[in-house]
C-alpha positions, -999 to 999 in steps of 0.1 A, spaced: 285 -121 -862 288 -129 -825 260 -106 -816 238 -123 -842 246 -158 -828 238 -146 -793 204 -133 -806 196 -165 -825 203 -187 -795 183 -163 -772 212 -158 -748 190 -141 -722 167 -171 -721 196 -194 -717 208 -175 -687 174 -179 -671 175 -217 -679 209 -219 -662 198 -198 -632 166 -219 -628 187 -251 -625 210 -236 -599 182 -221 -579 164 -254 -579 195 -271 -566 207 -248 -539 175 -229 -528 148 -256 -532 163 -291 -532 192 -287 -508 173 -269 -480 145 -295 -481 171 -323 -480 189 -308 -451 156 -308 -432 156 -346 -436 192 -350 -425 206 -354 -460 225 -333 -485 233 -330 -522 254 -358 -536 259 -349 -573 293 -332 -575 295 -296 -588 313 -305 -620 287 -330 -631 259 -305 -622 277 -278 -643 278 -303 -672 240 -309 -667 233 -272 -668 255 -268 -699 239 -298 -717 205 -283 -710 216 -249 -723 233 -262 -754 203 -283 -764 179 -255 -757 200 -231 -778 200 -257 -807 162 -257 -804 160 -220 -808 184 -221 -838 165 -247 -857 132 -230 -849 144 -198 -865 158 -218 -895 124 -232 -904 105 -201 -894 122 -177 -918 93 -173 -942 66 -167 -915 90 -144 -895 94 -123 -927 57 -116 -924 52 -115 -887 84 -97 -875 107 -89 -905 131 -67 -885 142 -97 -863 151 -121 -891 187 -133 -889 187 -165 -910 195 -158 -946 204 -122 -939 232 -119 -913 239 -156 -910 237 -180 -940 214 -210 -938 244 -233 -940 260 -217 -909 228 -218 -890 222 -255 -896 259 -263 -887 254 -243 -856 223 -263 -847 240 -297 -851 272 -284 -833 252 -273 -803 232 -305 -802 264 -326 -804 280 -308 -775 247 -309 -754 242 -347 -759 279 -354 -752 278 -334 -719 245 -352 -711 262 -385 -716 290 -375 -692 265 -366 -665 244 -397 -671 276 -419 -669 288 -400 -639 256 -407 -619 257 -444 -629 228 -442 -653 241 -441 -689 206 -447 -703 196 -412 -690 215 -399 -721 183 -408 -739 166 -378 -721 189 -354 -740 186 -372 -773 148 -373 -770 147 -336 -762 169 -327 -791 147 -348 -814 115 -333 -801 128 -298 -807 137 -308 -843 103 -323 -850 86 -294 -832 102 -269 -857 96 -291 -888 62 -305 -880 45 -302 -847 46 -264 -846 22 -264 -876 -3 -287 -860 -32 -277 -838 -20 -272 -801 6 -300 -802 35 -277 -807 23 -255 -778 20 -285 -755 55 -297 -764 72 -263 -757 53 -261 -724 63 -296 -714 99 -291 -722 100 -258 -702 84 -276 -673 111 -303 -675 139 -278 -667 133 -276 -629 128 -314 -629 162 -320 -644 180 -308 -613 161 -334 -592 162 -362 -618 200 -363 -619 203 -359 -582 182 -389 -573 206 -418 -584 233 -405 -560 209 -398 -532 195 -434 -534 231 -447 -534 240 -429 -502 207 -427 -483 190 -458 -495 181 -470 -460 163 -437 -451 146 -436 -485 134 -472 -484 120 -471 -449 106 -436 -450 83 -435 -481 72 -399 -475 108 -386 -473 107 -369 -507 72 -357 -506 80 -320 -500 110 -321 -524 88 -335 -552 60 -312 -543 80 -280 -546 101 -289 -577 69 -303 -592 51 -271 -583 76 -250 -602 73 -274 -632 35 -271 -630 37 -232 -629 62 -232 -658 40 -255 -679 8 -235 -678 24 -200 -681 45 -212 -710 13 -228 -726 -4 -194 -722 25 -175 -737 27 -199 -767 -10 -193 -775 -5 -155 -772 25 -157 -795 4 -176 -820 -23 -149 -818 5 -123 -824 17 -143 -854 -18 -149 -868 -11 -131 -901 20 -151 -911 6 -184 -899 -26 -179 -919 -6 -171 -950 15 -202 -948 -13 -226 -938 -4 -233 -902 -31 -249 -881 -24 -230 -849 -51 -225 -822 -60 -189 -834 -61 -200 -871 -84 -229 -863 -106 -215 -836 -102 -177 -842 -85 -150 -822 -114 -143 -798 -118 -179 -788 -80 -182 -784 -81 -152 -760 -108 -169 -739 -89 -202 -738 -56 -185 -728 -74 -165 -702 -89 -197 -688 -54 -211 -684 -45 -180 -664 -76 -184 -642 -67 -221 -636 -32 -210 -627 -45 -186 -601 -67 -213 -585 -38 -237 -586 -15 -213 -568 -41 -211 -540 -41 -249 -538 -3 -250 -538 -1 -225 -510 -26 -245 -489 -6 -277 -495 26 -259 -485 11 -251 -451 8 -288 -444 46 -291 -445 51 -264 -419 50 -270 -381 14 -271 -368 -1 -236 -362 25 -218 -383 13 -195 -411 37 -185 -439 29 -148 -442 59 -141 -465 49 -167 -491 13 -156 -489 21 -119 -495 47 -128 -522 21 -149 -541 -6 -123 -539 15 -93 -549 41 -110 -572 19 -136 -589 -19 -135 -584 -24 -98 -590 0 -96 -621 -16 -127 -636 -51 -112 -631 -38 -80 -648 -24 -101 -676 -57 -118 -681 -76 -85 -684 -50 -71 -708 -53 -101 -730 -91 -101 -731 -90 -64 -743 -60 -68 -766 -67 -57 -802 -34 -55 -821 1 -69 -823 15 -44 -799 -10 -54 -772 -3 -91 -777 35 -85 -776 31 -66 -743 11 -96 -729 37 -121 -740 66 -100 -725 48 -94 -693 41 -132 -689 79 -137 -690 83 -112 -662 57 -131 -641 76 -164 -647 108 -146 -636 90 -135 -604 79 -170 -598 115 -184 -602 129 -157 -579 107 -168 -550 132 -197 -547 158 -173 -534 136 -166 -504 123 -201 -500 155 -213 -484 149 -189 -455 112 -197 -453 118 -234 -446 148 -230 -422 
């Protein structure tokens, strides 16, 4: 039973969510703050609560998604169905509400701890969006894809959002009189969110193509059902092409934060070998994909590229110091 619960909450994905938050905190935000003569102010216990709140609410989203997707999953991927087979529907819905309750409670503790209790609404809204995504938005044209992409992009921003109140409290004089103080912090954290948004949007479209059969049978208005598989492949490939162009712009902007005349060869090589070339390969593979196995490979490989992007943060700390 424990193994089934770990599968339904996507334990591996939750580890990546937790790792992303810690990498943003210690390898992106902290080094950039130290360059400005500042340091992290959110204590480690509250940050742990923030990570756990995000993980529990994300897990609840996965659970409720599987709960409402049982019928289509029986058509698209019957071997993976847990709800109604290994775990009863009653247990699954109780698991969903339990995870959400813990997540929102931890979110309240963090919000109260940083002196902004109203930030608890962030966790409540995310939990609500995930519920309505599974019950309604997922069946609507493109809306569900955009919601998932936006919530994924929010993960890196959470580390900064809950750090800001304490930073303003301690360094208000620096922040007030130096308006550009946070430009590079916002730039890099925002860059990760931007990258996560478009790769997640791409992957969601590919998953919809992979699930075309079941979605058609149950009347879902996903992008491939409405516009056709070929058009969806072209749109998804366009998103990848836009991502490649954006990476070039992000790298160019990054050079502006470095001392005059310095060129960041490491980041340049990392982006070309770790991101640009794999994304280009992904685009070609998608355009020539013809069956579920091909689409599944594309979806899996896109997760690998996202992981490569996240892991750059490990090296970033040494690039800027």
